[in-house]
Phi, psi and omega in degrees: 000323181303322177298323181291321178298312184296319177304313178298331181270001173089014184236155179247015174296153182265343179274128184297149179279174178296330180297320179289314176306319179290330181290324183254012176061034174278131181228350178269191179291157184300320181293321180292312180305313185296314180296330179271006180241128183270323179198160174232149176210155174212151177213138182180185182231138182240136180238088178281135176254317176199167183230140173238145185208157174284124191283331186288137182274313178268098181282145172224133184272154182296151177301328176306316182288321181295320177294339181282349181282121187286144180291333187231183178279089182248099188301323186291319179290325179296315181296322183294321176301310183300316177294327181274325185244346178085189181252333181226154175262131181281127179254339177197156180226136174254133186251135175164229179214147175220145180229104193229145176243123183251130188244126174237119181263115181284161187298332181278358186288134179277355189291144183273176179296324180290323176304309179300318177302313176295326176301309182298325174293321174300312180301314180297322180294315183282330181281325193245343176272355182051041182284141178254350189277338185249132182305136177295342186273354186307315181298341181287359181295340178253021186295338178261018183248031176054051175231128176262127177244127185234125181258126182221135172237148169226133183083168181071181178266105182289351174287344176284110180289327181288135179294313179303318175288322174303317183298331180285346178267351187302315184294334180279335184216065183285164182214165172291128182241352172193149178220153175245157188222162166229136177305135181297328182292340176290343180260010184237018184301132182087354177289125177300136172092008183297325177298328179286324178288327176294320181291318181297317179295320179294321176297315180300316183286330183284321189252345170061045174293149177302144188298328179290344179251007186296318179305321183279325176296318180294327184299334183264359177273064182241177185298148176228157182228174176245143169236143000278162177292145184276058185236014185232031187292343184260013179295159181292142178297125183284167174270126186231148163292164183219165173244152177224135189253352175205170191295311185258006187285164178294167178259143172255117179273146187246114180295130179269008187300137170270119181259114182230157190232007181068214183273062176224111182307127176286127178250350181187166174214160178216152172255143179221156174263134184225181180097167182295330178256014184040048176235027178238120182273126180233158181250142176233149186238132170270138185211161178284138181283330177234165185270126177299151183303324184295337183262343187301322175289344183252344191222010183295163181302333181278348183269134180286118180241356180087173182281138179288164184230140173278138178226134181217175180283162177295130187294321183272001179282081182296351180300333189264357187279128178239128176295138181284315175227302177239149187292337183271005178237208193298146183236172174231133174276125177260017183289136174301148178241119179227150179275109185239005179277073177257124183282154175305130183080355179253077188250001181262153179082170178231167176246137187242137179287127182229015179189164177205152181209132172274143182219167179227124172270128186272102176245037186076232174294336183263051178300153186235116171288134177215170190235132168245146179240146178261122178250128176245143183276136174251100192289131173082350181288143178282145179284000000 
């Protein structure tokens, strides 16, 4: 549906614009919103009165705008450009009124496509036919089925509950009900640094950080790598503790290697099966290859930050132990890991994850897999 909205707005981009996000109350990143949504629907009435548009075919931006494009990946300058000039140029606007219902079915909803279709028809009948024979509460029959319904009007007197009476007021108080756009980067072809601006705009639209945080968000959009490097696959098999999920089942060995990345913030982790028999579980860390500018004054190589510290869950806290398959065999600790070792008077700075290690607590048949994290202090950085 986002593609159809973009097409109606005159653009061919795949990432939805803010107008689409606002209609369905999408506030997270594009991929997160899409993953949490099973289906979208809308039903409504549009009353266009007139349309205004830019008559000039070949649009040209002022030189001031072109000069504001940074030549390199400069997060502060890129964020300033987007805040000052936006991401798209408005090329036309349709004026009138619209009364639309937007339906968002969440991924956990058990309703079928036909159920949703019937639900949409129920809402449309009651919203737009001004029917008195059907209870106004009827559409709420799916309120516990993970479906969000949003009623939105533009133009007219929104105090009029009746759709028919509202429609009569549109001419007295029209509003913008649709706009078409052209991407600002399409008007900056040939300008040095345009590829950096295009990338920044794409990230801004995809992840939707608050504009006041955009500079810091972009600062962290740099190259990433994985540790440890995969150049030691032929090394000798280490001696490891193991987990067992059933009485006669095979063992899963757990690599005890401490994986550390130095002063490079960890951005993700993954588990992988290694060894000649693919029966050894190891942890890998994704990390930034370079230090973001915002961290350099607080975490560069010349800054004293003290020794990093390992932090893990409490060994005896069985409240967090979950069986992997059977309760009489191996478990995993689901306890959260937070750095809480703050000394009195030491309230400045933050602690950043720079390492990880898998471990096994030996409780006989009920061995418990757990995770430890390495925290390094970034002195003086704001939380």
